[in-house]
N, CA, C and O atoms as a Tinker XYZ file with bonds, in Angstrom:
   528  protein
     1  N    124.932000  165.860000   72.478000    73     2
     2  CA   124.219000  164.848000   71.079000    64     1     3
     3  C    124.265000  165.457000   69.658000    63     2     4     5
     4  O    123.702000  166.549000   69.576000    81     3
     5  N    124.777000  165.016000   68.612000    73     3     6
     6  CA   125.673000  165.409000   67.403000    64     5     7
     7  C    124.008000  165.335000   66.316000    63     6     8     9
     8  O    123.518000  164.239000   66.046000    81     7
     9  N    123.447000  166.475000   65.896000    73     7    10
    10  CA   121.773000  166.615000   65.209000    64     9    11
    11  C    122.704000  166.032000   63.769000    63    10    12    13
    12  O    123.745000  166.625000   63.490000    81    11
    13  N    122.156000  164.627000   62.748000    73    11    14
    14  CA   122.480000  164.335000   62.030000    64    13    15
    15  C    121.470000  164.516000   60.531000    63    14    16    17
    16  O    120.264000  164.300000   60.655000    81    15
    17  N    121.850000  164.792000   59.578000    73    15    18
    18  CA   121.274000  165.464000   58.907000    64    17    19
    19  C    121.339000  164.550000   57.845000    63    18    20    21
    20  O    122.489000  164.111000   57.871000    81    19
    21  N    120.489000  163.834000   56.582000    73    19    22
    22  CA   120.930000  163.252000   55.281000    64    21    23
    23  C    119.913000  163.925000   54.211000    63    22    24    25
    24  O    118.712000  164.136000   54.385000    81    23
    25  N    120.767000  164.236000   52.950000    73    23    26
    26  CA   119.759000  164.400000   51.854000    64    25    27
    27  C    118.533000  163.089000   51.659000    63    26    28    29
    28  O    118.688000  161.979000   52.169000    81    27
    29  N    117.635000  163.378000   51.042000    73    27    30
    30  CA   117.088000  162.483000   50.586000    64    29    31
    31  C    116.788000  161.724000   49.705000    63    30    32    33
    32  O    116.297000  162.478000   48.865000    81    31
    33  N    116.736000  160.521000   49.233000    73    31    34
    34  CA   117.153000  159.571000   48.053000    64    33    35
    35  C    115.620000  160.070000   46.949000    63    34    36    37
    36  O    114.445000  160.167000   47.303000    81    35
    37  N    116.007000  160.217000   46.080000    73    35    38
    38  CA   115.446000  160.324000   44.484000    64    37    39
    39  C    114.571000  158.822000   43.996000    63    38    40    41
    40  O    114.979000  157.698000   44.290000    81    39
    41  N    113.689000  159.014000   43.441000    73    39    42
    42  CA   113.422000  157.529000   42.563000    64    41    43
    43  C    114.537000  157.026000   41.743000    63    42    44    45
    44  O    115.008000  155.896000   41.610000    81    43
    45  N    114.905000  158.457000   41.099000    73    43    46
    46  CA   116.224000  158.390000   40.050000    64    45    47
    47  C    117.357000  157.564000   40.521000    63    46    48    49
    48  O    118.007000  156.775000   39.836000    81    47
    49  N    117.529000  157.868000   41.900000    73    47    50
    50  CA   118.589000  157.479000   42.505000    64    49    51
    51  C    118.992000  155.852000   42.781000    63    50    52    53
    52  O    120.001000  155.193000   42.529000    81    51
    53  N    117.503000  155.497000   43.518000    73    51    54
    54  CA   117.233000  154.133000   43.400000    64    53    55
    55  C    117.204000  153.495000   43.105000    63    54    56    57
    56  O    117.319000  152.360000   43.566000    81    55
    57  N    116.904000  154.150000   41.468000    73    55    58
    58  CA   116.371000  152.834000   40.126000    64    57    59
    59  C    118.066000  152.660000   39.917000    63    58    60    61
    60  O    118.142000  151.505000   39.498000    81    59
    61  N    119.430000  153.185000   39.985000    73    59    62
    62  CA   120.060000  152.852000   39.711000    64    61    63
    63  C    120.508000  151.723000   40.871000    63    62    64    65
    64  O    121.429000  150.907000   40.813000    81    63
    65  N    119.901000  151.871000   41.542000    73    63    66
    66  CA   120.682000  150.184000   42.333000    64    65    67
    67  C    120.256000  148.863000   41.592000    63    66    68    69
    68  O    120.154000  147.844000   42.274000    81    67
    69  N    119.951000  148.800000   39.978000    73    67    70
    70  CA   119.630000  147.733000   39.641000    64    69    71
    71  C    118.273000  147.060000   39.835000    63    70    72    73
    72  O    118.022000  145.969000   39.323000    81    71
    73  N    117.164000  147.928000   40.798000    73    71    74
    74  CA   116.163000  147.305000   40.791000    64    73    75
    75  C    114.638000  147.877000   40.259000    63    74    76    77
    76  O    114.134000  148.962000   40.550000    81    75
    77  N    114.095000  146.858000   39.433000    73    75    78
    78  CA   112.965000  147.617000   38.571000    64    77    79
    79  C    111.964000  148.256000   39.145000    63    78    80    81
    80  O    110.785000  147.927000   39.015000    81    79
    81  N    112.490000  149.481000   40.007000    73    79    82
    82  CA   111.340000  150.601000   40.221000    64    81    83
    83  C    110.521000  151.354000   39.268000    63    82    84    85
    84  O    110.704000  151.618000   38.080000    81    83
    85  N    109.671000  151.606000   39.995000    73    83    86
    86  CA   108.421000  152.731000   39.224000    64    85    87
    87  C    108.922000  153.899000   39.122000    63    86    88    89
    88  O    108.183000  154.452000   39.937000    81    87
    89  N    109.423000  154.499000   38.854000    73    87    90
    90  CA   110.115000  156.131000   38.216000    64    89    91
    91  C    109.136000  156.724000   38.357000    63    90    92    93
    92  O    108.916000  157.343000   39.398000    81    91
    93  N    108.300000  156.689000   37.354000    73    91    94
    94  CA   106.783000  157.375000   36.670000    64    93    95
    95  C    106.169000  156.374000   36.572000    63    94    96    97
    96  O    106.427000  155.178000   36.442000    81    95
    97  N    104.440000  157.608000   36.724000    73    95    98
    98  CA   103.269000  156.692000   35.936000    64    97    99
    99  C    102.316000  157.729000   36.414000    63    98   100   101
   100  O    102.016000  158.477000   37.345000    81    99
   101  N    101.960000  157.233000   34.961000    73    99   102
   102  CA   100.935000  158.273000   34.392000    64   101   103
   103  C    100.785000  158.755000   32.615000    63   102   104   105
   104  O    101.580000  158.395000   31.746000    81   103
   105  N     99.648000  159.579000   32.402000    73   103   106
   106  CA    99.885000  160.039000   30.906000    64   105   107
   107  C    100.018000  158.116000   30.190000    63   106   108   109
   108  O    100.956000  157.629000   29.560000    81   107
   109  N     98.949000  157.574000   30.537000    73   107   110
   110  CA    99.094000  156.073000   29.724000    64   109   111
   111  C     99.768000  155.523000   30.016000    63   110   112   113
   112  O     99.657000  154.442000   29.438000    81   111
   113  N    100.882000  155.540000   30.918000    73   111   114
   114  CA   101.837000  154.438000   31.043000    64   113   115
   115  C    103.069000  154.617000   32.382000    63   114   116   117
   116  O    103.065000  155.622000   33.093000    81   115
   117  N    103.971000  153.607000   32.550000    73   115   118
   118  CA   105.082000  153.630000   33.471000    64   117   119
   119  C    106.021000  153.720000   32.638000    63   118   120   121
   120  O    106.190000  153.345000   31.478000    81   119
   121  N    107.033000  154.666000   33.932000    73   119   122
   122  CA   108.451000  154.196000   33.195000    64   121   123
   123  C    109.331000  153.815000   34.342000    63   122   124   125
   124  O    109.391000  154.433000   35.405000    81   123
   125  N    110.178000  152.474000   33.953000    73   123   126
   126  CA   110.586000  151.546000   35.129000    64   125   127
   127  C    111.889000  151.662000   34.787000    63   126   128   129
   128  O    111.870000  151.945000   33.589000    81   127
   129  N    113.174000  151.595000   35.213000    73   127   130
   130  CA   114.792000  151.505000   34.649000    64   129   131
   131  C    114.925000  152.266000   33.097000    63   130   132   133
   132  O    115.442000  151.759000   32.102000    81   131
   133  N    114.250000  153.743000   33.209000    73   131   134
   134  CA   114.153000  154.520000   32.509000    64   133   135
   135  C    113.832000  154.373000   31.185000    63   134   136   137
   136  O    114.148000  155.243000   30.372000    81   135
   137  N    112.987000  152.949000   30.729000    73   135   138
   138  CA   112.051000  152.654000   29.945000    64   137   139
   139  C    110.658000  153.008000   30.288000    63   138   140   141
   140  O    110.079000  152.970000   31.373000    81   139
   141  N    110.070000  153.521000   28.579000    73   139   142
   142  CA   108.233000  153.898000   29.238000    64   141   143
   143  C    107.412000  152.596000   28.589000    63   142   144   145
   144  O    107.487000  152.316000   27.392000    81   143
   145  N    106.724000  151.942000   29.422000    73   143   146
   146  CA   105.894000  151.252000   29.133000    64   145   147
   147  C    104.502000  151.786000   28.880000    63   146   148   149
   148  O    104.120000  152.417000   29.865000    81   147
   149  N    103.772000  151.759000   28.082000    73   147   150
   150  CA   102.701000  151.866000   27.946000    64   149   151
   151  C    101.589000  150.886000   27.782000    63   150   152   153
   152  O    100.519000  151.411000   27.475000    81   151
   153  N    101.581000  149.486000   27.924000    73   151   154
   154  CA   100.601000  148.671000   27.777000    64   153   155
   155  C    100.658000  148.102000   29.233000    63   154   156   157
   156  O    101.631000  148.403000   29.925000    81   155
   157  N     99.541000  147.187000   29.809000    73   155   158
   158  CA    99.568000  146.157000   31.005000    64   157   159
   159  C    100.951000  145.567000   31.168000    63   158   160   161
   160  O    101.501000  144.948000   30.256000    81   159
   161  N    101.461000  145.761000   32.273000    73   159   162
   162  CA   102.919000  144.449000   32.618000    64   161   163
   163  C    102.995000  144.288000   33.726000    63   162   164   165
   164  O    102.640000  145.094000   34.586000    81   163
   165  N    103.725000  142.643000   33.998000    73   163   166
   166  CA   104.289000  142.337000   35.157000    64   165   167
   167  C    105.525000  142.727000   35.232000    63   166   168   169
   168  O    106.452000  142.558000   34.440000    81   167
   169  N    105.468000  143.419000   36.537000    73   167   170
   170  CA   107.073000  143.882000   36.911000    64   169   171
   171  C    106.969000  143.095000   37.834000    63   170   172   173
   172  O    105.876000  142.774000   38.301000    81   171
   173  N    108.429000  142.518000   38.379000    73   171   174
   174  CA   108.831000  141.841000   39.520000    64   173   175
   175  C    110.394000  141.903000   39.648000    63   174   176   177
   176  O    110.940000  142.550000   38.754000    81   175
   177  N    111.212000  141.349000   40.598000    73   175   178
   178  CA   112.789000  141.460000   40.864000    64   177   179
   179  C    113.483000  141.694000   39.336000    63   178   180   181
   180  O    114.289000  142.598000   39.113000    81   179
   181  N    113.006000  140.677000   38.286000    73   179   182
   182  CA   113.486000  139.775000   37.844000    64   181   183
   183  C    113.514000  140.813000   36.573000    63   182   184   185
   184  O    114.417000  140.700000   35.745000    81   183
   185  N    112.693000  141.639000   36.460000    73   183   186
   186  CA   112.555000  142.797000   35.382000    64   185   187
   187  C    110.844000  143.067000   34.773000    63   186   188   189
   188  O    109.839000  142.986000   35.479000    81   187
   189  N    110.868000  143.342000   33.535000    73   187   190
   190  CA   109.336000  143.999000   33.375000    64   189   191
   191  C    108.934000  143.162000   32.058000    63   190   192   193
   192  O    109.579000  143.531000   31.077000    81   191
   193  N    108.111000  142.227000   31.833000    73   191   194
   194  CA   107.219000  141.933000   31.017000    64   193   195
   195  C    105.752000  142.478000   30.233000    63   194   196   197
   196  O    104.751000  142.703000   30.912000    81   195
   197  N    105.756000  142.656000   28.752000    73   195   198
   198  CA   104.546000  142.941000   28.655000    64   197   199
   199  C    103.269000  142.018000   28.727000    63   198   200   201
   200  O    103.177000  141.096000   27.916000    81   199
   201  N    102.759000  142.126000   29.210000    73   199   202
   202  CA   100.983000  141.159000   29.167000    64   201   203
   203  C    100.331000  141.561000   27.901000    63   202   204   205
   204  O    100.549000  142.677000   27.428000    81   203
   205  N     99.618000  140.794000   27.382000    73   203   206
   206  CA    98.938000  140.921000   26.283000    64   205   207
   207  C     97.249000  141.068000   26.902000    63   206   208   209
   208  O     96.475000  140.182000   26.540000    81   207
   209  N     96.863000  141.857000   27.556000    73   207   210
   210  CA    95.725000  142.185000   27.970000    64   209   211
   211  C     95.303000  143.618000   28.050000    63   210   212   213
   212  O     96.156000  144.502000   28.136000    81   211
   213  N     93.955000  143.898000   28.023000    73   211   214
   214  CA    93.296000  145.099000   27.966000    64   213   215
   215  C     93.281000  145.642000   29.459000    63   214   216   217
   216  O     93.479000  146.802000   29.821000    81   215
   217  N     93.074000  144.819000   30.034000    73   215   218
   218  CA    92.702000  144.964000   31.649000    64   217   219
   219  C     92.374000  144.050000   32.729000    63   218   220   221
   220  O     91.994000  142.970000   32.278000    81   219
   221  N     92.381000  144.080000   33.398000    73   219   222
   222  CA    92.374000  143.377000   35.036000    64   221   223
   223  C     91.347000  142.283000   34.341000    63   222   224   225
   224  O     91.676000  141.098000   34.394000    81   223
   225  N     90.128000  142.649000   33.702000    73   223   226
   226  CA    89.148000  141.864000   33.549000    64   225   227
   227  C     89.622000  140.510000   32.707000    63   226   228   229
   228  O     89.131000  139.383000   32.636000    81   227
   229  N     90.844000  141.145000   32.074000    73   227   230
   230  CA    91.491000  139.894000   31.030000    64   229   231
   231  C     92.231000  138.993000   31.278000    63   230   232   233
   232  O     92.482000  138.137000   30.430000    81   231
   233  N     92.928000  138.970000   32.902000    73   231   234
   234  CA    94.146000  138.779000   33.032000    64   233   235
   235  C     93.837000  137.026000   33.841000    63   234   236   237
   236  O     93.240000  136.661000   34.854000    81   235
   237  N     94.427000  136.485000   33.005000    73   235   238
   238  CA    94.385000  134.610000   33.695000    64   237   239
   239  C     95.485000  133.882000   34.034000    63   238   240   241
   240  O     96.650000  134.266000   33.928000    81   239
   241  N     95.154000  132.958000   34.394000    73   239   242
   242  CA    96.450000  132.283000   34.802000    64   241   243
   243  C     97.789000  131.853000   33.650000    63   242   244   245
   244  O     98.969000  131.528000   33.524000    81   243
   245  N     96.902000  132.064000   33.194000    73   243   246
   246  CA    98.261000  131.588000   32.165000    64   245   247
   247  C     98.867000  132.943000   31.357000    63   246   248   249
   248  O     99.755000  132.802000   30.516000    81   247
   249  N     98.352000  134.161000   31.660000    73   247   250
   250  CA    99.557000  135.182000   32.112000    64   249   251
   251  C    100.393000  135.403000   33.064000    63   250   252   253
   252  O    101.313000  136.220000   33.023000    81   251
   253  N    100.105000  134.659000   33.998000    73   251   254
   254  CA   101.401000  134.871000   35.180000    64   253   255
   255  C    101.828000  133.253000   35.639000    63   254   256   257
   256  O    102.037000  132.709000   36.723000    81   255
   257  N    101.838000  132.791000   34.177000    73   255   258
   258  CA   102.795000  131.125000   34.365000    64   257   259
   259  C    104.238000  131.700000   34.962000    63   258   260   261
   260  O    104.543000  131.098000   35.992000    81   259
   261  N    105.362000  132.888000   34.504000    73   259   262
   262  CA   106.426000  132.990000   35.516000    64   261   263
   263  C    105.657000  133.222000   36.586000    63   262   264   265
   264  O    104.711000  132.453000   36.418000    81   263
   265  N    105.507000  133.714000   37.424000    73   263   266
   266  CA   104.766000  133.277000   39.148000    64   265   267
   267  C    104.273000  132.139000   39.123000    63   266   268   269
   268  O    104.994000  131.148000   39.242000    81   267
   269  N    103.067000  132.059000   38.979000    73   267   270
   270  CA   102.755000  130.178000   39.080000    64   269   271
   271  C    103.598000  129.220000   38.738000    63   270   272   273
   272  O    103.881000  128.166000   39.309000    81   271
   273  N    103.944000  129.655000   37.823000    73   271   274
   274  CA   105.144000  128.200000   37.704000    64   273   275
   275  C    106.619000  127.755000   38.774000    63   274   276   277
   276  O    107.077000  126.616000   38.861000    81   275
   277  N    107.160000  129.004000   39.512000    73   275   278
   278  CA   107.509000  129.034000   40.167000    64   277   279
   279  C    107.458000  129.073000   41.964000    63   278   280   281
   280  O    108.098000  129.913000   42.597000    81   279
   281  N    107.105000  128.646000   42.232000    73   279   282
   282  CA   106.377000  128.035000   44.254000    64   281   283
   283  C    107.307000  128.784000   44.741000    63   282   284   285
   284  O    108.459000  128.476000   44.434000    81   283
   285  N    107.118000  129.829000   45.525000    73   283   286
   286  CA   107.504000  130.277000   46.787000    64   285   287
   287  C    108.386000  131.615000   46.165000    63   286   288   289
   288  O    108.901000  132.456000   46.901000    81   287
   289  N    108.463000  131.648000   44.563000    73   287   290
   290  CA   109.293000  133.050000   43.953000    64   289   291
   291  C    108.901000  134.408000   44.280000    63   290   292   293
   292  O    109.697000  135.320000   44.055000    81   291
   293  N    107.625000  134.674000   44.849000    73   291   294
   294  CA   106.546000  135.373000   45.285000    64   293   295
   295  C    106.111000  135.408000   46.294000    63   294   296   297
   296  O    106.625000  134.388000   46.753000    81   295
   297  N    105.333000  135.928000   47.328000    73   295   298
   298  CA   104.898000  136.066000   48.125000    64   297   299
   299  C    103.050000  137.021000   47.955000    63   298   300   301
   300  O    101.899000  136.662000   48.205000    81   299
   301  N    103.538000  138.032000   47.528000    73   299   302
   302  CA   101.967000  139.010000   47.145000    64   301   303
   303  C    102.403000  139.584000   45.488000    63   302   304   305
   304  O    103.329000  140.209000   44.971000    81   303
   305  N    101.211000  138.989000   45.096000    73   303   306
   306  CA   100.713000  140.423000   43.555000    64   305   307
   307  C    100.042000  141.353000   44.007000    63   306   308   309
   308  O     99.134000  141.156000   44.815000    81   307
   309  N    100.348000  142.448000   43.597000    73   307   310
   310  CA    99.677000  143.448000   43.667000    64   309   311
   311  C     99.349000  143.513000   42.028000    63   310   312   313
   312  O     99.924000  143.450000   40.942000    81   311
   313  N     97.959000  143.689000   42.640000    73   311   314
   314  CA    97.293000  143.979000   41.336000    64   313   315
   315  C     96.765000  145.364000   40.204000    63   314   316   317
   316  O     95.911000  144.975000   39.408000    81   315
   317  N     97.012000  146.317000   40.102000    73   315   318
   318  CA    96.916000  147.598000   39.883000    64   317   319
   319  C     95.589000  147.935000   38.755000    63   318   320   321
   320  O     95.985000  147.594000   37.641000    81   319
   321  N     94.607000  148.314000   38.703000    73   319   322
   322  CA    93.623000  148.028000   37.703000    64   321   323
   323  C     93.609000  149.296000   37.037000    63   322   324   325
   324  O     92.563000  149.494000   36.418000    81   323
   325  N     94.303000  150.044000   36.991000    73   323   326
   326  CA    94.396000  151.511000   35.805000    64   325   327
   327  C     93.716000  152.461000   36.988000    63   326   328   329
   328  O     94.241000  152.499000   38.100000    81   327
   329  N     92.875000  152.998000   36.775000    73   327   330
   330  CA    92.393000  154.219000   37.319000    64   329   331
   331  C     92.009000  153.883000   38.573000    63   330   332   333
   332  O     92.168000  154.796000   39.384000    81   331
   333  N     91.482000  152.715000   39.072000    73   331   334
   334  CA    90.467000  152.955000   39.931000    64   333   335
   335  C     90.841000  150.800000   40.198000    63   334   336   337
   336  O     91.292000  149.938000   39.444000    81   335
   337  N     90.460000  150.790000   41.293000    73   335   338
   338  CA    90.417000  148.960000   42.060000    64   337   339
   339  C     89.703000  148.361000   41.023000    63   338   340   341
   340  O     88.660000  148.859000   40.599000    81   339
   341  N     90.281000  147.121000   40.493000    73   339   342
   342  CA    89.857000  146.297000   39.680000    64   341   343
   343  C     89.767000  144.869000   40.514000    63   342   344   345
   344  O     90.835000  144.297000   40.732000    81   343
   345  N     88.960000  144.475000   40.826000    73   343   346
   346  CA    89.236000  142.714000   41.243000    64   345   347
   347  C     89.622000  141.896000   40.121000    63   346   348   349
   348  O     89.086000  141.824000   39.015000    81   347
   349  N     90.988000  141.076000   40.724000    73   347   350
   350  CA    90.558000  140.038000   39.319000    64   349   351
   351  C     89.896000  138.887000   39.752000    63   350   352   353
   352  O     89.895000  138.732000   40.973000    81   351
   353  N     89.086000  137.669000   38.787000    73   351   354
   354  CA    88.626000  136.884000   38.547000    64   353   355
   355  C     88.805000  136.332000   39.878000    63   354   356   357
   356  O     89.660000  136.520000   40.743000    81   355
   357  N     87.412000  135.348000   39.786000    73   355   358
   358  CA    87.811000  134.445000   40.762000    64   357   359
   359  C     88.299000  133.056000   40.318000    63   358   360   361
   360  O     87.910000  132.105000   40.997000    81   359
   361  N     89.067000  132.823000   39.308000    73   359   362
   362  CA    89.687000  131.630000   38.687000    64   361   363
   363  C     91.101000  131.895000   39.166000    63   362   364   365
   364  O     91.845000  131.096000   39.733000    81   363
   365  N     91.376000  133.333000   38.793000    73   363   366
   366  CA    92.440000  133.720000   38.952000    64   365   367
   367  C     93.256000  133.914000   40.419000    63   366   368   369
   368  O     94.462000  134.086000   40.595000    81   367
   369  N     91.986000  133.810000   41.567000    73   367   370
   370  CA    92.645000  134.235000   43.150000    64   369   371
   371  C     93.042000  132.872000   43.044000    63   370   372   373
   372  O     94.234000  132.569000   43.092000    81   371
   373  N     92.147000  132.030000   42.905000    73   371   374
   374  CA    91.632000  130.882000   43.660000    64   373   375
   375  C     93.490000  130.469000   42.795000    63   374   376   377
   376  O     94.440000  130.147000   43.508000    81   375
   377  N     93.587000  130.559000   41.586000    73   375   378
   378  CA    95.292000  129.910000   41.213000    64   377   379
   379  C     96.520000  130.350000   42.536000    63   378   380   381
   380  O     97.162000  129.677000   43.342000    81   379
   381  N     96.436000  131.549000   42.291000    73   379   382
   382  CA    97.451000  132.407000   43.107000    64   381   383
   383  C     97.261000  131.574000   44.354000    63   382   384   385
   384  O     98.024000  130.703000   44.773000    81   383
   385  N     96.001000  132.025000   44.932000    73   383   386
   386  CA    95.622000  130.785000   46.742000    64   385   387
   387  C     96.956000  129.613000   45.876000    63   386   388   389
   388  O     98.186000  129.663000   45.888000    81   387
   389  N     96.043000  128.709000   45.246000    73   387   390
   390  CA    96.963000  127.510000   45.356000    64   389   391
   391  C     98.742000  127.443000   45.320000    63   390   392   393
   392  O     99.517000  126.586000   45.742000    81   391
   393  N     98.933000  128.532000   44.736000    73   391   394
   394  CA   100.169000  128.698000   44.745000    64   393   395
   395  C    100.861000  129.310000   45.711000    63   394   396   397
   396  O    102.082000  129.203000   45.604000    81   395
   397  N    100.427000  129.960000   46.681000    73   395   398
   398  CA   100.959000  130.022000   47.749000    64   397   399
   399  C    100.904000  131.392000   47.348000    63   398   400   401
   400  O    101.878000  131.829000   47.961000    81   399
   401  N    100.342000  132.520000   46.632000    73   399   402
   402  CA   100.534000  133.611000   46.469000    64   401   403
   403  C     99.320000  134.779000   46.764000    63   402   404   405
   404  O     98.347000  134.846000   46.014000    81   403
   405  N     99.503000  135.825000   48.108000    73   403   406
   406  CA    98.826000  136.130000   47.927000    64   405   407
   407  C     98.681000  137.543000   46.754000    63   406   408   409
   408  O     99.611000  137.951000   46.058000    81   407
   409  N     97.125000  138.175000   46.781000    73   407   410
   410  CA    96.895000  139.174000   46.067000    64   409   411
   411  C     96.214000  140.715000   46.732000    63   410   412   413
   412  O     95.300000  140.506000   47.530000    81   411
   413  N     96.463000  141.810000   46.559000    73   411   414
   414  CA    95.357000  142.686000   46.935000    64   413   415
   415  C     95.480000  143.294000   45.103000    63   414   416   417
   416  O     96.341000  143.244000   44.224000    81   415
   417  N     94.380000  143.728000   45.206000    73   415   418
   418  CA    93.729000  144.483000   44.283000    64   417   419
   419  C     94.093000  146.057000   44.641000    63   418   420   421
   420  O     94.266000  146.185000   45.853000    81   419
   421  N     94.275000  147.442000   43.808000    73   419   422
   422  CA    94.048000  148.701000   43.768000    64   421   423
   423  C     94.650000  149.535000   42.926000    63   422   424   425
   424  O     95.702000  149.212000   42.374000    81   423
   425  N     93.924000  150.979000   42.676000    73   423   426
   426  CA    94.807000  151.641000   41.222000    64   425   427
   427  C     95.828000  151.290000   41.152000    63   426   428   429
   428  O     96.427000  150.843000   42.131000    81   427
   429  N     96.358000  151.385000   39.935000    73   427   430
   430  CA    97.789000  151.346000   39.423000    64   429   431
   431  C     98.858000  152.395000   40.152000    63   430   432   433
   432  O    100.002000  152.037000   40.432000    81   431
   433  N     98.462000  153.445000   40.368000    73   431   434
   434  CA    99.368000  154.663000   41.211000    64   433   435
   435  C     99.843000  153.973000   42.396000    63   434   436   437
   436  O    101.010000  153.627000   42.577000    81   435
   437  N     98.669000  153.755000   43.361000    73   435   438
   438  CA    98.534000  152.558000   44.851000    64   437   439
   439  C     99.780000  151.407000   44.178000    63   438   440   441
   440  O    101.008000  151.351000   44.244000    81   439
   441  N     98.894000  150.721000   43.637000    73   439   442
   442  CA   100.064000  149.783000   43.431000    64   441   443
   443  C    101.524000  149.551000   42.876000    63   442   444   445
   444  O    102.247000  148.555000   42.894000    81   443
   445  N    101.716000  150.952000   42.328000    73   443   446
   446  CA   103.077000  151.233000   41.887000    64   445   447
   447  C    104.329000  151.658000   42.974000    63   446   448   449
   448  O    105.493000  151.281000   43.115000    81   447
   449  N    103.446000  152.651000   43.664000    73   447   450
   450  CA   103.959000  152.829000   44.861000    64   449   451
   451  C    104.655000  151.768000   45.890000    63   450   452   453
   452  O    105.814000  151.528000   46.228000    81   451
   453  N    102.940000  151.085000   46.324000    73   451   454
   454  CA   103.728000  150.093000   46.782000    64   453   455
   455  C    104.476000  148.576000   46.622000    63   454   456   457
   456  O    104.578000  147.803000   47.575000    81   455
   457  N    105.074000  148.225000   45.005000    73   455   458
   458  CA   105.540000  147.786000   45.285000    64   457   459
   459  C    106.720000  148.472000   45.430000    63   458   460   461
   460  O    107.387000  147.979000   46.340000    81   459
   461  N    107.128000  149.198000   45.021000    73   459   462
   462  CA   108.893000  150.106000   45.072000    64   461   463
   463  C    108.965000  149.847000   46.380000    63   462   464   465
   464  O    109.820000  149.005000   46.658000    81   463
   465  N    108.153000  150.430000   47.585000    73   463   466
   466  CA   108.230000  150.109000   48.836000    64   465   467
   467  C    108.708000  148.840000   49.257000    63   466   468   469
   468  O    109.803000  148.626000   49.778000    81   467
   469  N    107.494000  147.705000   48.904000    73   467   470
   470  CA   107.782000  146.673000   49.147000    64   469   471
   471  C    109.255000  145.792000   48.391000    63   470   472   473
   472  O    109.918000  144.944000   48.988000    81   471
   473  N    109.465000  146.195000   47.181000    73   471   474
   474  CA   110.452000  145.671000   46.841000    64   473   475
   475  C    112.182000  146.412000   47.240000    63   474   476   477
   476  O    113.231000  145.780000   47.112000    81   475
   477  N    112.101000  147.513000   47.612000    73   475   478
   478  CA   112.946000  148.272000   48.686000    64   477   479
   479  C    113.364000  147.335000   49.818000    63   478   480   481
   480  O    114.523000  146.934000   49.926000    81   479
   481  N    112.361000  146.995000   50.674000    73   479   482
   482  CA   112.093000  146.400000   51.928000    64   481   483
   483  C    112.407000  144.940000   51.312000    63   482   484   485
   484  O    111.769000  144.172000   52.032000    81   483
   485  N    113.240000  144.013000   50.100000    73   483   486
   486  CA   113.463000  143.149000   50.208000    64   485   487
   487  C    112.598000  141.685000   50.003000    63   486   488   489
   488  O    113.081000  140.558000   50.114000    81   487
   489  N    111.581000  141.930000   49.765000    73   487   490
   490  CA   110.390000  141.341000   49.621000    64   489   491
   491  C    109.652000  140.560000   48.232000    63   490   492   493
   492  O    109.690000  141.202000   47.183000    81   491
   493  N    109.237000  139.705000   48.222000    73   491   494
   494  CA   108.491000  138.986000   47.418000    64   493   495
   495  C    107.546000  139.039000   46.826000    63   494   496   497
   496  O    106.512000  138.409000   47.051000    81   495
   497  N    107.854000  140.195000   45.534000    73   495   498
   498  CA   106.631000  140.883000   45.605000    64   497   499
   499  C    106.425000  140.921000   43.885000    63   498   500   501
   500  O    107.326000  140.823000   43.053000    81   499
   501  N    105.352000  141.047000   43.697000    73   499   502
   502  CA   105.433000  141.327000   41.740000    64   501   503
   503  C    104.109000  142.354000   41.764000    63   502   504   505
   504  O    103.335000  142.533000   42.704000    81   503
   505  N    104.090000  142.988000   40.403000    73   503   506
   506  CA   102.501000  143.623000   40.347000    64   505   507
   507  C    102.011000  143.744000   38.824000    63   506   508   509
   508  O    102.612000  144.135000   37.824000    81   507
   509  N    101.317000  143.491000   38.922000    73   507   510
   510  CA   100.090000  143.689000   37.302000    64   509   511
   511  C     99.377000  145.108000   37.382000    63   510   512   513
   512  O     98.419000  145.512000   38.041000    81   511
   513  N    100.357000  145.803000   36.301000    73   511   514
   514  CA    99.831000  146.687000   36.449000    64   513   515
   515  C     99.319000  147.647000   35.134000    63   514   516   517
   516  O    100.141000  147.920000   34.259000    81   515
   517  N     98.112000  148.074000   35.055000    73   515   518
   518  CA    97.566000  148.641000   33.759000    64   517   519
   519  C     97.411000  150.287000   33.824000    63   518   520   521
   520  O     97.148000  151.000000   34.792000    81   519
   521  N     97.599000  150.539000   32.822000    73   519   522
   522  CA    98.490000  152.106000   32.288000    64   521   523
   523  C     96.939000  152.569000   32.927000    63   522   524   525
   524  O     95.900000  151.942000   33.134000    81   523
   525  N     97.345000  153.959000   33.114000    73   523   526
   526  CA    96.388000  155.200000   34.407000    64   525   527
   527  C     96.297000  155.924000   33.144000    63   526   528
   528  O     95.729000  157.016000   33.097000    81   527
């Protein structure tokens, strides 16, 4: 049997696949597609949008109209609360549940990494990321 070795693929190489992968985070922001974002953002397969919030406590259903208005567009929303896990409001969780969208809260680093993996698996996922 012939042993086969492959070189590891870097996030920069994967980013060339036209997916909005988070290639760096920390220092007050995120790098996606070569662009630095230093505000809270909504990231999904279609791209990145800035959010006019200061933290997860400010996040409301109106901030997520692009997701809530398209039933079936995503199955899971990852909520990255910055340096720590911050649960979204009960009203937001209810609106997401009614739209058939699951929600998982975690710190922003974990949310960015999880988003990348799920997106590469062709899962219908989006993430709200608050800068670290």
